[in-house]
C-alpha positions, 0 to 999 in steps of 0.5 A: 509930039504928046510929049512935047505938049505935055512938056508945056510946048504951046499946041499952035507951034506943034501944030504947026511943025508936024502937019497935024491939027490942034484937034488931033494934037489935043485929043491925042493928049487926052488919050494919053493922059487916060492911058498914063492914068489906067496906067497907074490906077492898075499898078499891083503893088504900091511899095510905099502903101505897101509900107505905110500898112505894116506901119499903120500894124504895126502901131495898132499891136503896139496900142493892144500891148500897152493897154493889156499893160495899163489894165496889168498894172491897174490890176496889180495896185489895187491888190492887198501887199502879200507875202510880204513881211514886215521889217520890224 
């Protein structure tokens, strides 16, 4: 009965057909929705969330690598050219 309400059937039509008051149907519907919500909150592992966390971690790693390479490049640019011989 509750599934019929969740699918959008009018509560008064379902009430008349099954012989249950509208108040009872509404109460059952609210209980069902609360149970579904609690079930979703209790989910221990969301595969999409795990993939997102992995991607965020990888972006952080790549950002650090970029920063290290950028600093190395800056240091190399400041060093005098040593060990090179003149071609003349």
